N, C-alpha and C positions, 0 to 999 in steps of 0.2 A: 772467438777464434779460436778454431779447434789447433794444438799444438804439431808441431813440427815432425817428421818421424826422428832428423836429428836431437833437438829438444827431447824429444821423450828417452831418445838411448841417452842424453847425457845424464839425464834423472836417476835410470836406470844408474850408468855408469855411478855415481851420487851413492847410490842408496845404498849399492853391493859393499862399497870401500866406507860405509857408514856403521853398515851391522859388523865390517870385517873388526874394522876400530874397534868395538864394541865388545865384544869377548871378553875381554880384560873384565869388563864391567860386569861378565854373567849371565849376560842376552844372548839365546842360540841365534847362531849365524852360519851360515850356509857354507860350511867348512868340507862337508861331506860332499853337500849338492854339487859347492864349487870350488873346489881343491885346487886352480890357479891363485883363489883369494888367501887361500892358505900359504902358498908360497910355493904350488910346483911347478912353475915357468906357464901356467897362461892367465893371462892378464886379465884385465876388468875388462877393455872392452872386449875381447875373446868371448870373455863371462856373457856380455849384456849383447852380443852378438846372438848366441845359443839362444836367449833366454827370449829376444824379440824374436826367434823364429818358430817360439815354439805353437800349436796348432791349436789355435781359440777360436776360429771365426764360429762354428756350428756349434755353442756353447751360449746358442742364445735361444736353447725352446723359453717357450712364456711356461709360465709355472702352472703346476696342478693346478684346474678350477672345475667345478661342478658342472655337469652335465644333467640337466632339466628333462625331462618328458612330460607330454601333454596328452592328452583324450583330444577327440575330437571336435570340443567347444574351446577349446582353448584352455583349462584348466587343466594344476600346474596334478600331475598322475603319480609323480616319485623325484625323488631326487637323487642320484648317483655320486659317490665320492669318496675317497679315499684321505683327501683331505679338503677341508672345505670351506673354503674359497668361488668368492665372486671376484671377479676382477671390474675394477674401475678407471675412470680416466682423470684425471687431477680435478677438471673443474667439480666432480664429483664428491672433490675432496673437502673437509674446514678447514678453514686458512688456520684455524687452532692449533689445526693435527700437524698439521705440516712444518708448521711454528714449532710445535712441540718437535716435532721426530727430529730438526736441524739445529734446532738447541741443543738438546741432548747429545746426542751422536754425533755429530757433525755442524759447528760452529760454522766451520770457511767453509761448508760448502760450496759458494757457490762463489769462491775465490781460490781456490785450489784446483790443483787437477788427480791424478787419479791418486795421487800421492801426495799427501801434506806434511812435508819434510820438516815443519815447522812444529807441525802435532807431536810428529815422532820423531822430533831429536828430544823433546821434553818428555815423551812418554818412557824413554830411553831411558834421559834423565832419574825421573823419578821410581820409574822402576829400579834400576844401578843401587840408588841411594839407596830402597828400601828393602831389597832384595831381594823381591821378590813382582809380580805385575800388581798393580799397584792402579793401573792406566794404561788403557787401550791407545793404539794407534792408527784404526783399522779407519780409510775412511767411511763414507754413504756408498760410493759405490767400490769399494773393497765388500764391502758387509755383502751388499749384490750379487757381487762375483761371487762369493762363498756361497751360499743361498743358491744360483744358479749351478754351481757345478753341483751342489747337496741335489741338487730338483734333476739337474739330467742323469744321474742315476740311479740307473736300471737291476741291478745286483747286489747283494749283499755286500760283495766285495765291493763294487762302486763306492758306494756309500762311506765304508770305509776309509779308503783313498780319497774321499773327497773332506772329510771329517777327523783324519786322521793331526797327530800335533807332529808335522815334520815341516823342513824348510821348502823341500817343492815340492808343498800342498802351499804352503805362503807365496812361495814365487809365480805359481799359477797362478792361485787368487790375482796377481798382484796386473800377471801379464794380460788376463783378461780383464781387469780393471781400466786397465790402458788401454783395449778394445776398444770397452764400452766409453771412455773418455773420448775416445776418434772417433764413435759411430755414431754418439747418441749428446742430446741437450741435454741439460740440467734438470731439467726436468722433467723430462724424459728417466730419465734415473731415479729424478723421485718418486714416480708413479709407480718404476718397475720395485723399484723395492718397498714402499709403501703394499704393493699387490700380494708381491713374495714371502713378506717376513711371520715368522710366526708372533703368534700373539698370546698363545700359553690356552690350555681351554679347548685342546681344537679346532683353536681358531687361526684359521690362514691368511695373510690380505686383511690391510685396515676396516673390507665392507665387511668380511666375516665376523671381524673382533668388534664393531657396533653391533651387528645383531645378537653375536655369545652373549655380551656385558650391560649393553644398553636396550635389546629390541628396540634399533632403532639405524639408522643409513650414516653412512662417514659423512655425507654430508650438512647432517644435524648435529653434530658431539659437539658441545657443553666444552668449557675450556675445561675444566674438572677433568670430566672424560676422556677428553684429547691426551691432558698431562696424567693420567692416571696409564693408556694406553699406550701412548710414547714411553713410559715409563719400563712399562714389561719387556719392553725387547730385549732387556739387556741379560735377562735371563726367564725364560716364557716363564719356567717351573717355581724359582721359588719366590719369584715375584707376581703370582698366578693371584689375582685377589680372590675371586671362587677358594681357592686352596688357604693363600697366607696374607688375609688381610690386611696385620699391621706392618708387614712389610712391605706389601705394592700402597700402602698411604705413607709409609714413610718417602717412598720411592716416585708415588705420585708430586709431594710437595719438592724434593730434590728439582724434580723439572723442572715445578713452579719455578722456585729459584732462579735457575738456571735463564729458564724466559724473563724475568723481569731483572735477570744483570744484564743482558743481552740488549735490551731494550722492547722484546715482544710483547712483556703487558708492561701497565704499571705496579708504580708499589700496594697502591690501593685492590687493586685487583686478585692480584699472586695473594697479599692478605686474609683479601676477603675467600678466595680461592680455599686454603691451605683452613677453612675452619671447617671447609663444606665435610661433611663424612661421603665413603663412597660412592653409596645410593645405584648399587647394582640395582638391574631389571633384568634376569636372567630368562637367558634364551636357547631351549636346548634343542640345536639342529639334528632333525633327525634323517635317518637316508637308508636306501637299499627300499626296495619290494616289501619288507618287514613294517614298512610305515607308510606303504601304499593305504589309499583306501581300499586298491583292486588288486591284490597283491598278484592274483595268479595270472594276471594280463598282463602284471608287470615283468613277471617272469618270464613270461614268453618274448616279450621287448625285451629285454635283458640278454636271452641267449639269441634272440637274432638277431640285435646289434654284434654280437660277440661272433656272428657266423656272420657278417657282413665283413666284420673290420679281419678277421680268417684268409677269406677270399676262398681263391682256390687251389689254394696251400695243401699240397699232397704229401703231410709227416714222410719220411719212413719207419717212426718207430712211435710208439708210445709216448717217449720220455720225449721226443722234437714234437708230436702235438702236442703235450700237456703248458710247452715252453710257448707254441704258437700261442694256448687258450689263454697262457697268463701276457702274456703283450698285448693281447686285445683285448682282454680284461681292461689292463693299466691305460688304456686307452680310454674304454667309457667311460674309469672313473675320473679321470685326469685330465681330458680334451674338451670339455667346456662343451658339450655339446649343447642344442636346440631339438627336444626329439618331438615330432606330434607325429601323434596315434591313430588309430579307427576305432580308438572305443569309443562306446554312443554310451553320453550315462543315464539315458533312463532305459537301456537296453539291460548293460550293467546292473542297475537297480533292479529291475524286476526276476535276472536270475538270481540274484544273491538272495532276492524274498521266499524265490521259489525251494529255491534249493534247500535252505535251512528251516523254511517249513514245513519242508516232508522229510529232515533226518538233522537229528541229536547231531550238535558239531561235535563233542566229546567222546561219539562212542564208536566201536568199531564202522557201524559200519558208516558207506560215503556218497556222497550225491554229487555230480559233479558235469555240468553243462558249460558249451561253445556253441554261439549265436553266427550266425556269418548272414551278408548280405548275398542275394543271390545275382548273377552279373558283374560284383567287380570282385569277388572272391575279400572283403573286408569285412576281419572278423569284428566286430560290435561287439559281442564281451565274452568271458573265461570267466567260469564259477565253479566255485566248492565246495560243500556243507562243513569242510573241517577250517576250522581254524587258523593261519600262516601262520608257522613260526615251528622252532626247537622244543617248545612245552611237549608236557606231558598233555595227549589228546588232541594237539596238533601237528602239523606236517610242511614241510619246504619242496613238499613234490608235487613238479605242477601236473596235476592224476589226468585231470583235459587234453594233456598235448602228448607227444609223443618223447623221441629221450632228448631228442635234436638241440628242442626247446625246457628242460627242462623235468621230463617227464619221467615215470619207469618204465625201462627196458620191457618190464611184462605185458604193461597197458592192459584192457579191459577187452571182452569178446563182444563181436557186436552181434550175436545172437541172431533171431531172423530179420534183420534190421537188413543184411547183406542179401537177402536172396533177391532183394528190387535192382542189384546188376547180373542174375542170373536172368530174369522177368524183360528184363531189356535188351540182354543181348536175344532171348526168346522173339520176343516185336521187332528187335532190326532184323534178325533173320528171314521176317518176314509169317514167321509163326500167326493165326488166328489167334485171337481170343477162345473163341471159342474152345479149341484143343482141348480135351480132354484124354484124363488117366483114370484108370480103374485104381483108386488107392486106399491100399488097408491099411490098417493101423500097424504093422512092421512089414517092412518088406527086403527080402535083398535083392538089391541094383548091383549086377554084371557087367561087365566088358566093359570097365573107363580105361580109357588111355595115358600114358604117363604123358606127360607135358615136358616142354623147357622149360630149365629151371637152374642156369646159374650159380647158385653157391648151391645147389648139391653134391655130392663127389662125383658122380658119372654123369652131371648134367641134366639132370631130365629126375621128376617127380610123379607120386601119384599113379595111379592105374591099378589094375584089378579090379573088386567087385566091395562093396558098402552095402551094410547093414543099418537100414535107421527106423526109426519108429517116433512115430505121433506121441505127443505132448499126454493123448488121455487114447484106450483102447474107444473109446468110442466115437473118433476121428478117421474114418473109414467110409468110403465110398466113393461117387465117381466124381472130379471133380476140374474144375475148364479154371484158366489164367486168373479170373475174378476172384469167382473161389473159392482155389488153392489161396492166393493173395490175401484175402479178408480172417482167411479162417486161417491163416499162418500154416498150411497141411507138412510136413515133412519127409513125409513118401512121395507124394503129388509136384514138391523142386524138386525129393530124390529122381523120382520121372522124366520131371523137364529137362533138371542139368544134364543127363545124359543125354538126351535128344538134342540139345544146342550146340554140350561140347564142352566138359569144363574146360581144359584151355581156355575155348571160346569165352567164355562166363565171366574166369577169372580177369584175361585180358582186359573187359568189359569195365571189371573192378579196377585195374590199374588206369585205365583213359579217366576214371574220373578222380581220382588220384589216390585209391588206395594203397597207402603199404603197409604192411607193417614196422608195428612202434618203434623199432631196432634201426626205421630206414631198410629193412630188405624187403624183396618186392613180397606180393602174394601168394602165402604156397597153392598150389595149384593141387590139392587134394580133393577128393568126391566132397566131403563133408562143407567145404568150405563154402559152401552154399547157405549153409547154418553159423556160420559166423566163428568158425575155430580161429581165428588168423587174432593173432592178439592188436587192436586199432586204437586209434585216442580220439575222443569226442569230437577236435578239430576240424582232423580230415573226414570223422563222417558229416558232422554239419555242412562241409563243403563241397562234397558229396553230393546230401539232397540240394541245397543249394544250388548246383549243377543243373540239375532236373528241373526245380521249379524255372531256372533260367530257361529253360527249352531246349537243353542240352548242351550249353553254353558253361563249359567246368572252368572254374578261376581257381586258378592256388593261394592257398590261403596265404595271406598276408593281412600287419600290424602295422605298420608305419607308412608316413604317408611324406614324411620329406625329414633330414637330418642334415642341421647346419654347425659347421665350427665355429669357434669367436671372429674366428678372420672371416667372416662369410660365403665362404666358400660348402659348395653343397656334399654330401655323401650322395658318393654312386649308389642305389641301390638298384638291390636287383630287380630287372624289368617285371611286369605283372606279367604274369602268365594265364590269359584265358584261349581256350582252344574250343572251336565245333565240335565235341567227342561224339554227338549224334545227330541223324535227321531231327528238326525240328516239333516233325509229325510225330517221332518212335515218343519224346519229351511227352507232349500230349499224351497219347492214349496213356502212358507208364501213370500220369498223372489223373486221369478218367480213371483206373483201377483204382488206385493207390487213396481214391475220395474215397471209395467206398468203405474202406477200412475202417473209416471216421463217424459212417452212415449207419453198416450192417455188418459189422468184421470186428474182430476183436481191440477194436480203441472205440468202441462201439459208446455216445456218450463222451466223447474225448474233444467234439467238436471246438470251437470256440469263436461262434458266432460268425463266421466270413470265411468264403470258399479256401479248404487248408484239404492237404493229401498228408498221407504217414504212416510207418510203419510200425510197429510192434516186437519187439524179439527179445526173447530168455534164452539165457545161454546155457549150454552144453549139463545137465546136475544143476540147473538152478547156481550156478556159480555167478552169476549175475544178470539184471533184470538193464532191458535195454531201449527208448524210443524214439524216432527220427521222423524229423518233419514238417511244413514248410506254404507257408504262400508264396504269392508272385513275389514278395518283395522281405521276404522274410523264413532264414529256415535255424533248425535248433535240431540240437541231439545232446542227449541228457540218458547218464549209465549210473547207475545204482548196484553198490556190489560191498564184502567185505573187505576192507584195510586191509585184513593178515595174508590175505590172496583167496578164490574166489571160490577155485579146486577145494583149498581144504577145510572154506567156511563157507560151505553153500547156505544163499540166502532162499531158500527152500517154502518155497508156498508165492515170491515172487517170481511177479509176471509184467511184462513190458508195459503194460498196462494199468498194474498196483500202487507202483512208485512212481517209474521214470514220465510215464503217460500224464497223469493231473502235475507234474513239474512243469514240461514241456508245456501244457495247456494254461497256467498258470502262469508263466513268460509269456509266450504268447501272448496271451489279451493283454498283459500290462503293456508289453513292448509296443503293441499296436492301437495300443487306446488315443485315441485321437488322430491316425493315421487312415484318408481315406482307404475306404475296399477295393481291390484290385479283383476281375476276376479271372482265373487261370483259362485257357486259349482251347477248342473243344478241336479236336482232333478232325480233320478232313476227310482225311486219307478210310477207304473201307478198311476194320482192320480184323475183321472177319468178326464181328462182336458178335455174343450171344443174340438168338432170338428171343426177347425175355420177358413172359407172362406172369402175369399177380400171381404173385404166393398167396393162398386161400389163408384166412384171419381164420384161426385156429387156439388164439388166448385164453385161455381160463377153463378150455375144455380137459375130458380129461386124457391122459399120453399116446394110451391105445389108441381111444376114440381119432385124436390127433393127427397120429400116422396112416388111420387106414384113409383119413378125408385129404391125407397129402399125397398115399401112393395114387387112390385112384384120380388124381388131378392130373398125375404122370411125371411127380417128381421121387426122386430117389432121400431117405427118411434118416435119421443119424440125430442118436440124444446125447447131447453133451456131457460128459462125464460128473460137469457140477452145477447143483441146484443154485438158483441166481434172487439177489433181494428186488420182490416183486408185490405190488398192490394185489397178482391172480391170488388164488385163492392156493396154499400150500398143495405140492405133489400133482399141479395139474399143469398147461400151459405158461408160462410167463412171455414166450415170445418165439417166431422164429426169423432167421437168416439165413439169405437175404427176404428181399420182400417182393424182388422179380426177382425171376429167373428161368430160365430156360428147359423144359420137358428135359426130361433123362440126366438132366445135374442134381448132386444134394444139399437138401436145404439140413440146416440145424436147428434142434427144437432144442430150448434152456424151458429147465422145467423150474416151475417158483417154488423156491422156500419164505415165501410169506412176505410183508411187512418186516418184519424185524431179523430174519432169517440172517444167517451168517456166511451165508454164500458168497459168489464172483461169478462172471464170464469165467470158461477155460480159456483167461489169457494166454497170446504168446509173449 
C-alpha cells in the first residue's frame, strides 16, 4: 500500500527536524535552504509544504538507451549511443544481481519508503562519530532519483545543478524519490535503478555491464559476476575491474559477505565465490558509423534521422540552428530507437568491391557510387573507395551525398550525364529524334535568355552567349538526337538546348529531383547541359531511376521505419513519387540511351541484359561520371581528385574509363541471379531516323573507308584517339553507329593494334 500524503509530509517534517538537530555533529543541514528550521520564523510544517510543492512530475524521462540501425535484411548496420545502455525488464535480470544490489546498496529496500529513517539515523551517527562520511544513508529510490536528475540534464549547467553538493539538490532528490515511491512499485524502482546506474568502463545499466565485462546478458550472470558488478556502482572509476582489479576484487568480496549476512547465499557459497578470480571476458562496444560495415550509408541515415527530428523548424540564426541539431543528435543517440533501412547487403557489397577494385583507397583519387531502386526511390547502397575515419588517407565526408546528409558543399559535377535532361525536354516538347544540327568542333551559341532564379541578386540568372567545344577537334559533323547522345557531342547539345530553352531544360532536371549539393536549385546557365552544377551521386542515381521507372521519379529515401522503445513509431516523411513525364517520353529516352552502351561512348560496358546509360566527362577533366540503369536498378558513380577536381584534374580519364567499369561491375554483381527484365519500347512515333546499315569497312585504310562511307550517303569523322583492336594498326577498327540515317555523321575509330595504348574518345 502506498503511503498517504499526510504520512509522507510527516516523514518530511521529521527529516527536516533531524537534519537541524544534527548540525552540531557536523552534518550539512538546510540552514540556508530552509531558514525557518534555523530559527527565522518559518515552521517545519511550512517548509514541508514548500518541499512537497516541488515540481518533479516531469522528471520521469527514461534513461538514455542505444539506438540500433538495421539493413533491409534485419542485420545490425550501426549502433548510436552516447551512453552504452540496453534497457531490460526485471525478469531479464538474474536473481543473483537483484539480491547483490539490494544487499550492498539498500538492505531494507523492500521495508521502507523513499527515506530509510533508521538507515539515515545510523549513517548520521556513524558519520558524526568519525568526523566525516563513512556511511551513506541514501536508499535505492534516492539513488534512482539522483540518476534521473542527472539523466534529465540537457546542458552543462543542468548537469552541475544535478550533481552539486548542496542541500537544495539533496532535497530535490528526496522529493523525486517520494514521488517515485508514490507512483511505482518496488520492483519497478529496482528495475529502473538497474537500467540507469553507471557500472564504469562506459557501461550504463546492468545489461550493458554484463556485456562489457563478461560478454553475456544480465539474465546469465553468475554469483561471482553479479557480486562484482554490484560492487562497482559505489565508485565506478575506482572500482572498475579493468582499471583497478585489486580494489574491485576486495569490493566484490564485501558484497559476498553482505549477501551471506542477509542470508541471500550460504556461508559455503560465499567462501567458494570469494576464492574465484575476476575472470573478465571483456567486450568493447563500438558505436557510430565508424564501426559500421557500411559507414557511408550509415552516415546518410544518421543525418536523415537528425533532419527528421529537427522537423520543419526554421531557426533564426546559426546558433539556434546548432542548438536544434544538438537536441536532435541527443534524441537519436539517447532515444533507444530501432531504425530499419533500405540498405541491400548484396548491392552494397557489389558497390564496395567495385569502387575499391578501381581506386586505391589511400590515394587522393576517390571513386563513389550510389544505387537506387526505380519506382520506389529506395537507396540500396552508398559506397566510397576511401576508408571511413579521421586518419590519414581516410575521410568522414559522405562524398556520394549532398550536404544535408554529410556530404561536401562542393559536391561533384555531373558532366555529360546531365545532357539527358535536355534530351528528355526535347522529346517532351515533341521534337523528332531525327532533329539534327551541323555541329562543328567548336561554336558560339547566342541568344540564350536569362531565367528566374530566386537566389540571384536580381532574381534572374543566365542569358547571353556561350562558346563551347567538343572533346576532340574531330568531333564535328551532322548529328541527330541519337548520334549526338551516343557520341556525347557538346556542340550538338548546346544547339539542342538553345532550341528547347535553357530554362525549360533546367526545369526538367528539377522535376527529376536534381539540386545543387547545398540544396539550392540548379543554376539555369547555358553550360548546365554539360553538368557544371555541383551535385551528388545519390540524387543523380535517383534521377536515372526515375527514367528507368518510365518517368516516375521518387525522391531518394533510406528509412523504412523508426520505432521508439515505447513502441511508438516516428513520423517519417511521406515517400514522394510523381509521374514527371509521360511514360512514352521516358521509353524513347531509354531507347536512345541503350545505344550509348552498344554504339556510343559506353560501348563495351554492357552487363548482359537490357541496360541504358550515359557517360560524363567533366569540364577540364575535373571529374568523370557514369550513370545508368536497368528496369529494376539504377546507379551513378563518379571519380575525381579528393583535393578538388578543378585544381587537380584527372586528365585523360573519361566517364567510360573508370566510372563506367565500376558501374558495370556493380550492376553485374548486384543483379546476379535476378530475373532479366526488358524495357518497354515506345509505341508513339517520335520521328526516329530512317536507318540503313552502315557499310562494314573494318580493316580498310582510313582514306578508302571514308570514300566508301561518303558514297553510301554518310558524313564521316575520324575519332582523335586510336583504340586497341585486332585490326591492323592504322586501319579502321570500327565505325559507329552500325545503322544510321543517310546524311548523318558516322565515326571511324582507327586501330592502335592489339597492344596499342589507345582507347575510344569517351566522354
